[in-house]
C-alpha positions as CSV (number, residue, x, y, z in Angstrom):
1,M,-44.0,15.8,9.3
2,T,-40.4,16.9,10.2
3,E,-37.8,14.2,9.9
4,R,-36.1,13.5,13.2
5,R,-32.4,13.5,13.2
6,N,-29.9,11.6,15.5
7,P,-27.8,13.9,17.6
8,N,-24.0,13.6,16.9
9,T,-23.0,12.8,20.4
10,A,-19.3,12.2,19.4
11,L,-19.1,15.7,18.0
12,A,-20.8,17.2,21.2
13,D,-18.4,15.2,23.5
14,A,-15.4,16.5,21.5
15,I,-16.6,20.1,21.7
16,A,-17.1,19.6,25.5
17,E,-13.5,18.2,25.8
18,A,-12.2,21.1,24.0
19,G,-14.0,23.5,26.4
20,C,-15.0,25.9,23.8
21,T,-18.3,27.6,22.9
22,Y,-20.1,27.0,19.6
23,E,-19.2,30.6,18.6
24,A,-15.5,30.1,19.4
25,L,-15.4,26.8,17.4
26,A,-17.1,28.5,14.4
27,R,-14.5,31.2,14.4
28,E,-11.7,28.6,14.6
29,I,-13.3,26.7,11.6
30,R,-13.5,29.9,9.5
31,T,-9.7,30.5,10.2
32,V,-8.8,26.9,9.2
33,A,-10.8,27.2,6.0
34,A,-9.2,30.5,5.2
35,E,-5.8,29.1,5.4
36,A,-6.9,26.4,3.0
37,G,-8.1,29.1,0.6
38,E,-11.8,28.7,1.2
39,E,-14.1,31.4,2.7
40,L,-16.7,30.0,5.0
41,R,-19.4,31.8,6.9
42,T,-19.7,29.2,9.6
43,S,-21.7,30.5,12.6
44,R,-22.8,29.3,15.9
45,S,-26.0,28.1,14.6
46,A,-24.2,25.8,11.9
47,V,-22.2,24.2,14.8
48,H,-25.5,23.6,16.7
49,S,-27.0,22.2,13.5
50,W,-24.1,19.6,13.1
51,V,-24.4,18.6,16.8
52,T,-28.1,17.9,16.4
53,G,-27.5,15.6,13.4
54,G,-26.8,17.9,10.4
55,A,-24.1,17.1,7.9
56,P,-21.5,19.6,6.9
57,S,-20.8,20.1,3.2
58,G,-17.7,19.9,1.1
59,Q,-14.4,20.0,3.0
60,T,-15.9,21.4,6.1
61,R,-15.6,18.1,8.0
62,S,-11.9,18.3,7.7
63,Y,-12.0,22.0,8.8
64,I,-14.1,21.0,11.9
65,A,-11.6,18.3,12.8
66,E,-8.6,20.5,12.4
67,A,-10.2,23.3,14.5
68,L,-10.8,20.8,17.3
69,T,-7.3,19.4,16.9
70,R,-5.9,22.9,17.6
71,R,-8.1,23.3,20.7
72,M,-7.5,20.0,22.2
73,K,-3.8,19.8,21.2
74,R,-4.1,16.3,19.7
75,K,-5.1,14.8,16.5
76,V,-8.8,14.7,16.0
77,T,-10.3,13.0,12.9
78,P,-13.6,13.3,11.1
79,T,-14.3,9.7,11.9
80,E,-13.7,10.3,15.7
81,I,-16.3,13.1,15.7
82,G,-18.9,11.2,13.8
83,L,-18.4,12.9,10.5
84,G,-16.5,10.2,8.6
85,C,-16.3,6.4,8.1
86,A,-13.9,3.7,7.4
87,G,-15.4,2.9,4.1
88,I,-13.5,3.1,0.9
89,G,-15.3,6.3,-0.1
90,E,-13.2,8.1,2.5
91,A,-10.0,6.6,1.0
92,L,-8.7,9.7,-0.7
93,G,-10.0,12.3,1.7
94,A,-8.9,15.9,2.1
95,D,-6.8,15.1,5.1
96,P,-4.5,12.1,4.7
97,L,-2.9,12.6,8.1
98,A,-6.4,12.2,9.7
99,S,-6.9,9.1,7.6
100,A,-3.5,7.8,8.9
101,T,-4.6,8.3,12.4
102,D,-8.0,6.6,11.9
103,L,-6.4,3.5,10.2
104,G,-3.8,3.2,12.9
105,R,-6.6,3.2,15.4
106,F,-8.5,0.6,13.6
107,V,-5.4,-1.7,13.5
108,M,-4.5,-1.1,17.1
109,L,-8.0,-1.8,18.2
110,R,-8.2,-4.9,15.8
111,R,-11.4,-3.6,14.3
112,R,-12.8,-6.7,12.5
113,D,-14.8,-4.4,10.1
114,F,-11.5,-2.9,8.9
115,L,-9.2,-5.9,9.1
116,N,-11.7,-8.1,7.3
117,S,-12.8,-5.5,4.8
118,A,-12.8,-6.5,1.1
119,F,-10.7,-5.3,-1.7
120,A,-12.7,-2.6,-3.6
121,T,-12.3,-2.9,-7.4
122,A,-14.0,0.5,-7.8
123,A,-11.1,2.1,-5.8
124,V,-8.4,0.9,-8.2
125,G,-8.8,3.9,-10.4
126,L,-9.2,6.5,-7.7
127,P,-5.7,8.0,-8.2
128,L,-6.6,8.8,-11.8
129,A,-9.0,11.6,-10.6
130,Y,-7.1,12.7,-7.4
131,D,-6.8,16.4,-6.8
132,H,-3.4,16.8,-5.2
133,E,-3.3,20.6,-5.1
134,A,-6.5,20.7,-3.0
135,V,-5.2,18.3,-0.5
136,A,-1.8,20.1,-0.3
137,C,-3.6,23.2,0.8
138,T,-5.3,21.3,3.6
139,L,-1.9,19.8,4.8
140,R,-0.1,23.1,4.8
141,A,-2.9,24.7,6.7
142,A,-2.4,22.1,9.4
143,E,1.3,22.7,10.0
144,R,1.6,23.7,13.6
145,G,4.0,21.4,15.5
146,G,7.6,21.8,16.4
147,S,10.6,22.0,14.2
148,V,11.5,18.9,12.2
149,G,14.9,18.5,10.6
150,A,16.7,16.3,8.2
151,E,18.0,14.1,11.2
152,E,14.4,13.1,12.2
153,V,13.6,12.2,8.6
154,A,16.7,10.1,8.2
155,T,15.8,8.2,11.3
156,V,12.4,7.3,9.8
157,A,14.0,6.2,6.6
158,H,16.4,4.0,8.6
159,L,13.9,2.4,10.8
160,T,11.7,1.8,7.7
161,E,14.5,-0.1,6.1
162,T,15.0,-2.1,9.3
163,F,11.3,-3.1,9.4
164,R,11.4,-3.9,5.7
165,S,14.3,-6.2,6.0
166,A,12.7,-8.1,8.9
167,D,9.5,-8.3,6.8
168,D,11.4,-9.9,3.9
169,R,12.8,-12.6,6.2
170,L,9.8,-13.2,8.5
171,G,6.7,-12.2,6.6
172,G,3.9,-9.6,6.9
173,G,2.7,-11.0,10.3
174,H,5.9,-10.1,12.0
175,G,5.9,-6.8,13.7
176,L,2.8,-5.3,12.1
177,T,1.5,-3.7,15.3
178,T,4.9,-2.1,15.9
179,V,5.3,-0.7,12.4
180,T,1.7,0.6,12.5
181,A,2.1,2.3,15.9
182,Y,5.4,3.9,14.7
183,L,3.7,5.4,11.7
184,T,0.6,6.6,13.6
185,D,2.2,7.8,16.8
186,T,5.5,9.2,15.6
187,V,5.7,9.8,11.9
188,V,2.1,11.3,11.4
189,P,2.7,13.9,14.0
190,M,6.1,14.7,12.6
191,L,4.4,15.6,9.2
192,E,2.4,18.4,11.0
193,G,5.6,20.1,12.1
194,R,7.6,23.0,10.6
195,F,10.4,22.2,8.3
196,P,13.4,24.2,7.5
197,S,13.1,23.9,3.8
198,E,10.8,22.5,1.1
199,A,13.3,19.8,0.4
200,V,13.1,18.5,3.9
201,R,9.3,18.6,4.0
202,R,9.2,16.6,0.7
203,S,11.7,14.0,2.1
204,A,9.6,13.7,5.2
205,F,6.4,13.0,3.2
206,G,8.4,10.6,1.1
207,A,9.6,8.6,4.1
208,A,6.2,8.5,5.4
209,A,4.8,7.2,2.1
210,T,7.3,4.4,2.0
211,L,6.4,3.4,5.6
212,A,2.7,3.5,4.7
213,C,3.5,1.3,1.7
214,L,5.2,-1.2,3.9
215,V,2.2,-1.4,6.2
216,G,0.0,-1.9,3.2
217,W,2.2,-4.6,1.9
218,K,2.2,-6.4,5.3
219,H,-1.6,-6.4,5.3
220,H,-1.4,-7.7,1.7
221,D,0.9,-10.6,2.7
222,L,-1.7,-11.5,5.5
223,G,-4.5,-11.6,3.1
224,R,-6.2,-8.5,4.5
225,E,-6.7,-6.9,1.2
226,G,-9.2,-4.1,2.0
227,A,-6.8,-2.9,4.7
228,A,-3.9,-3.2,2.4
229,Q,-5.6,-1.2,-0.3
230,R,-6.4,1.6,2.2
231,Y,-2.7,1.9,3.2
232,Y,-1.7,1.8,-0.3
233,L,-3.9,4.8,-1.1
234,L,-2.7,6.6,1.9
235,G,0.9,6.0,0.7
236,F,-0.1,7.5,-2.7
237,Q,-1.5,10.6,-1.0
238,L,1.7,11.1,1.0
239,A,3.8,10.3,-1.9
240,C,2.2,13.0,-4.0
241,E,3.3,15.5,-1.3
242,S,6.9,14.4,-1.8
243,D,7.3,13.7,-5.5
244,P,4.0,13.4,-7.5
245,A,5.8,12.3,-10.6
246,G,8.1,9.6,-9.4
247,H,7.0,8.6,-5.9
248,G,3.3,9.1,-6.7
249,A,3.8,6.8,-9.9
250,W,5.4,4.2,-7.7
251,M,2.4,4.0,-5.4
252,M,0.2,3.6,-8.4
253,R,2.3,0.8,-9.3
254,A,1.7,-0.8,-5.9
255,L,-2.0,-0.5,-6.4
256,T,-1.8,-2.0,-9.7
257,H,0.1,-5.0,-8.6
258,Q,-2.3,-5.6,-5.8
259,A,-5.2,-5.7,-8.2
260,L,-3.4,-7.9,-10.7
261,D,-2.4,-10.4,-7.9
262,L,-6.1,-10.7,-6.9
263,G,-7.2,-11.2,-10.4
264,H,-9.0,-7.9,-10.9
265,P,-7.4,-6.4,-14.1
266,G,-10.1,-3.7,-14.5
267,S,-8.7,-0.2,-14.4
268,C,-5.1,-1.6,-14.1
269,I,-4.2,-0.7,-17.7
270,G,-5.2,3.0,-17.2
271,L,-3.4,3.1,-13.8
272,A,-0.2,1.6,-15.1
273,E,-0.3,3.8,-18.3
274,E,-0.8,6.9,-16.1
275,A,2.0,6.0,-13.7
276,L,4.4,5.5,-16.6
277,R,3.2,8.8,-18.3
278,R,3.8,10.9,-15.3
279,A,7.2,9.3,-14.4
280,S,8.7,9.2,-18.0
281,G,11.7,11.5,-18.2
282,K,11.6,12.4,-14.5
283,V,12.8,9.1,-13.1
284,D,16.1,7.0,-13.8
285,R,15.9,4.4,-16.4
286,Q,15.9,1.5,-13.8
287,T,12.7,2.9,-12.2
288,E,11.2,3.3,-15.5
289,A,11.9,-0.3,-16.4
290,L,10.0,-1.4,-13.2
291,L,7.0,0.8,-14.3
292,L,7.2,-0.6,-17.8
293,V,7.1,-4.1,-16.7
294,T,4.1,-3.4,-14.5
295,R,2.3,-2.0,-17.6
296,A,3.3,-5.2,-19.4
297,R,1.6,-7.3,-16.7
298,A,-1.5,-5.1,-16.9
299,Y,-1.6,-5.6,-20.7
300,G,-1.2,-9.3,-20.2
301,A,-4.0,-9.7,-17.7
302,G,-6.1,-7.5,-19.9
303,G,-5.7,-10.0,-22.9
304,Q,-3.5,-7.5,-24.9
305,G,-0.7,-9.8,-25.8
306,E,1.0,-7.7,-28.5
307,K,1.1,-4.7,-26.2
308,A,2.3,-6.8,-23.4
309,A,5.2,-8.3,-25.4
310,A,6.3,-4.8,-26.7
311,S,6.2,-3.4,-23.2
312,L,8.4,-6.3,-21.9
313,L,11.0,-5.4,-24.5
314,S,10.9,-1.8,-23.5
315,A,11.4,-2.8,-19.9
316,E,14.4,-4.8,-20.7
317,D,15.8,-2.0,-22.9
318,A,15.3,0.5,-20.1
319,M,16.8,-1.8,-17.5
320,L,20.0,-2.4,-19.6
321,A,20.2,1.3,-20.6
322,G,20.7,2.7,-17.1
323,D,22.8,1.9,-14.1
324,D,21.9,4.9,-11.9
325,Q,21.1,4.3,-8.3
326,V,17.3,4.0,-7.9
327,P,15.4,6.1,-5.4
328,S,14.8,4.6,-1.9
329,Y,11.2,3.9,-2.6
330,A,12.0,1.7,-5.6
331,A,15.1,0.1,-4.0
332,A,12.7,-1.5,-1.5
333,S,11.5,-4.0,-4.1
334,G,15.1,-5.5,-4.4
335,P,17.5,-5.9,-7.2
336,V,15.9,-4.3,-10.3
337,S,17.0,-7.0,-12.7
338,A,15.4,-9.8,-10.4
339,T,12.2,-7.8,-10.0
340,V,11.9,-7.2,-13.8
341,A,12.6,-10.8,-14.4
342,S,10.0,-11.9,-11.9
343,H,7.2,-9.9,-13.4
344,T,8.3,-10.7,-16.9
345,A,7.8,-14.3,-16.0
346,K,4.4,-13.5,-14.5
347,T,3.4,-11.7,-17.7
348,L,4.6,-14.7,-19.8
349,T,2.7,-17.1,-17.6
350,E,-0.5,-15.0,-18.2
351,M,0.2,-15.3,-21.9
352,K,0.7,-19.2,-21.6
353,D,4.4,-19.1,-22.6
354,H,5.6,-21.4,-19.8
355,Q,9.0,-22.2,-21.3
356,A,10.0,-18.5,-21.6
357,A,8.4,-17.9,-18.1
358,E,10.7,-20.7,-16.7
359,K,13.8,-18.9,-18.0
360,H,12.9,-15.5,-16.3
361,Y,11.8,-17.2,-13.1
362,R,15.3,-18.7,-12.9
363,A,16.9,-15.4,-13.6
364,A,14.9,-13.9,-10.8
365,L,16.0,-16.5,-8.3
366,R,19.8,-15.9,-9.4
367,G,19.3,-12.2,-8.8
368,R,18.2,-12.4,-5.2
369,V,20.2,-13.5,-2.1
370,P,17.9,-16.2,-0.4
371,G,18.9,-15.0,3.1
372,T,17.8,-11.6,2.5
373,Y,14.6,-12.2,0.4
374,Q,13.5,-15.3,2.0
375,R,9.7,-15.0,1.3
376,V,10.1,-13.7,-2.2
377,H,12.6,-16.5,-3.0
378,G,10.2,-19.1,-1.8
379,L,7.2,-17.7,-3.7
380,T,9.3,-17.3,-6.9
381,M,10.5,-21.0,-6.5
382,V,6.8,-22.0,-6.4
383,N,6.0,-20.2,-9.5
384,L,9.0,-21.8,-11.2
385,G,7.7,-25.1,-10.2
386,K,4.3,-24.2,-11.8
387,S,6.0,-23.3,-15.1
388,V,8.0,-26.6,-15.0
389,A,4.9,-28.6,-14.3
390,A,2.9,-26.9,-17.1
391,Q,5.6,-28.4,-19.4
392,H,4.8,-31.9,-18.0
393,R,8.1,-32.2,-16.0
394,H,6.4,-33.2,-12.9
395,E,9.2,-34.9,-11.0
396,E,11.3,-31.7,-11.4
397,A,8.4,-29.6,-10.3
398,V,8.1,-31.7,-7.2
399,A,11.7,-31.1,-6.3
400,L,11.4,-27.4,-6.7
401,W,8.3,-27.2,-4.5
402,A,10.1,-29.3,-1.9
403,R,12.9,-26.6,-1.9
404,S,10.3,-23.8,-1.7
405,L,9.0,-25.2,1.5
406,D,12.4,-24.7,3.2
407,F,12.1,-21.0,2.5
408,M,8.5,-20.8,3.9
409,D,9.3,-22.4,7.2
410,G,8.9,-19.8,10.0
411,V,7.5,-17.0,7.6
412,A,4.2,-15.5,8.8
413,S,2.5,-15.0,5.5
414,D,-1.0,-15.8,4.3
415,R,0.3,-15.9,0.7
416,N,2.8,-18.6,1.7
417,R,0.0,-20.7,3.4
418,K,-2.2,-20.4,0.2
419,E,0.8,-21.7,-1.9
420,I,1.6,-24.5,0.6
421,R,-2.2,-25.6,0.4
422,S,-1.9,-25.6,-3.3
423,I,1.3,-27.5,-3.3
424,R,-0.3,-30.1,-1.0
425,S,-3.3,-30.5,-3.2
426,T,-1.1,-31.0,-6.3
427,A,1.1,-33.4,-4.4
428,A,-1.8,-35.6,-3.5
429,G,-2.8,-35.9,-7.1
430,Y,0.8,-36.7,-8.1
431,R,1.0,-39.3,-5.4
432,R,-1.9,-41.2,-6.8
433,R,-0.2,-41.0,-10.2
434,G,3.1,-42.4,-8.8
435,V,5.2,-39.3,-9.2
436,P,8.4,-39.8,-7.2
437,G,8.8,-37.6,-4.3
438,A,5.1,-36.6,-4.2
439,E,4.3,-38.5,-0.9
440,A,7.2,-36.8,1.0
441,L,6.2,-33.4,-0.5
442,N,2.6,-33.9,0.7
443,Q,3.7,-34.8,4.2
444,R,6.1,-31.9,4.4
445,A,3.4,-29.4,3.4
446,A,0.9,-30.8,5.8
447,E,3.5,-30.4,8.6
448,L,4.1,-26.8,7.7
449,L,0.4,-26.0,7.7
450,R,0.0,-27.5,11.1
451,A,2.9,-25.5,12.5
452,Q,1.5,-22.3,11.1
453,A,-2.1,-22.9,12.3
């Protein structure tokens, strides 16, 4: 018996909207593929087969979407025409601009299957096998827009910094829709334009990668880990078009930190090592210090204490050895010394050296201006309190947590809420033990949770 296939009505509708015949579309698909360096023999019958439910092979899905994009004068993605999905398997597809369009649509439509998607441990190591050159060919074949100059790129970078500053003060829940729409509707179409030089093209993709990373960070701060991971992977692809050694390594760092924060160290060591390998000698020493301390955290989480300790020392040496200005993508994490101190403390906490961790958490607090890095300041103070509590200085820990709540007031952050709940739980136990200040801390935490509900 012949197996019945379900017609691809989405593809049929798109072809009808484009107003072209199957033969004309097949010819356009062959042209797109040739521009990407692949020779196809797509015919009218092949298009008919896909409309009736057949599945195109290889990169053909992307070529079909690009052919329809050219016909319809708007971005068409494989997902829109029934040839893709929102699953993690599509995370590092052949066309990151199509992925960006789909992700933006999922966010704007508040697609629950996307916003509530789980973090995929299997995707942590995807960048290790990523074929940058093949994707670059696809992207260059899609260049068809107007002229894009350095001024437009500078505007993207400026607005991204504005969005990031607001995020630091107000949390990931503030302005997420606005930032997503800007990336989807303004920045992605810009990347399809014609650039006056390779340097401007690289800077445009770099600016887009930094913005995608910010969107991923905002989802991470809201506890939407699957969505965050998809945007981090998108940022990695865009960064590889700009600077695969430096910026690409930085995005591998972001993916590593997300996995470590969620308690999934598998693949993190390999990813952190590869990030450092590709960036070594190609970035400034300050940025290298940030990659080294990330590797230290991965070693610590993986139970490799000696390697973690050695990597921490290397990170400190690199930080002290250089005073060059870090690239914009690394500057977004704040003062390098404070960031290195914070992640050193987290590594030492993993290694149960709470006294040393306390020292570095205090250094991280001194290195950041609270009014600028309000959310980070509050979370660092929470971690400092945990280190102090682990040394049985419970009254001092209560005072630190009380101060941390001042920084969390008015910040839309799921990570904050989780820490507030943890503080309240600990305070309730302290109250029963008669620790001074525990009752007031418990009440203050309860008030904040009600206010943020």
